[in-house]
C-alpha positions in Angstrom: 145.0 141.2 -12.8 148.6 142.3 -13.5 147.4 144.4 -16.4 144.6 146.0 -14.3 147.2 147.0 -11.6 149.5 148.4 -14.2 146.7 150.4 -15.8 145.5 151.7 -12.4 149.0 152.8 -11.5 149.4 154.6 -14.9 146.0 156.3 -14.4 146.9 157.5 -10.9 150.2 158.8 -12.1 148.5 160.7 -14.9 145.9 162.2 -12.5 148.7 163.3 -10.1 150.6 164.9 -13.0 147.5 166.7 -14.2 146.8 168.0 -10.7 150.4 169.3 -10.4 150.1 171.1 -13.7 146.7 172.5 -12.8 148.0 173.9 -9.5 150.9 175.5 -11.2 148.6 177.1 -13.8 146.5 178.6 -11.0 149.6 180.0 -9.3 150.7 181.9 -12.4 149.6 185.6 -12.5 146.8 186.3 -15.0 147.8 189.9 -15.6 151.1 191.6 -16.0 152.1 193.5 -12.8 151.9 197.3 -13.2 154.9 199.4 -12.6 152.7 202.4 -11.9 151.2 200.7 -8.8 154.0 198.8 -7.0 153.1 196.4 -4.2 154.8 197.4 -0.9 155.8 194.4 1.2 156.1 195.4 4.9 158.0 192.3 5.9 160.6 193.1 3.1 160.8 196.7 4.4 161.3 195.5 7.9 164.0 193.2 6.8 165.9 196.0 5.0 165.5 198.3 8.0 166.8 195.4 10.2 169.9 195.0 8.0 170.6 198.7 8.5 170.1 198.6 12.2 172.2 195.5 12.6 175.1 197.1 10.6 174.8 200.3 12.8 175.0 198.2 16.0 177.8 196.0 14.7 175.7 192.8 15.0 173.8 190.2 13.0 170.1 190.5 12.1 168.3 187.6 13.8 164.7 188.6 13.2 162.6 191.4 11.6 158.9 191.5 11.9 156.1 194.0 11.5 153.9 194.9 14.5 151.4 197.5 15.6 152.2 199.4 18.8 150.1 202.3 20.1 148.2 202.3 16.8 151.4 202.9 14.8 153.0 200.4 12.4 156.5 199.5 13.6 159.3 197.0 12.8 160.5 194.9 15.7 164.2 194.2 15.0 166.2 191.6 16.9 170.0 191.9 16.6 172.7 189.6 18.0 175.6 191.8 19.1 178.9 189.9 19.7 179.8 189.5 23.4 183.0 190.9 25.0 186.0 188.6 25.7 184.5 185.6 23.9 181.2 185.6 25.7 178.1 184.6 23.9 176.2 187.2 21.8 173.9 189.7 23.4 170.3 189.8 22.1 169.1 193.4 21.4 165.5 194.2 20.5 164.9 197.5 18.7 161.6 199.0 17.7 161.7 201.3 14.7 158.7 203.2 13.2 157.7 202.1 9.6 157.7 205.7 8.4 
């Protein structure tokens, strides 16, 4: 019975390892990405825009997300601006067009 339990444990470990390798193989890209057709990530763009807006307002970027308002793609940026005289930071929400 001890031998059966040991063999079962070894088999389960082997199956789990094989499943892990199989999932990693599926996650790998099958083709090399093309430089001619870059993928544009809107969330990354909003983050970059948010960093600029935060620097302009003298605050810290708290959140940057993409949204649609009035049929137009926009970035909703939340900046925490330091309070005056040691008060807590002020939350400022700024909407910036994507273009």
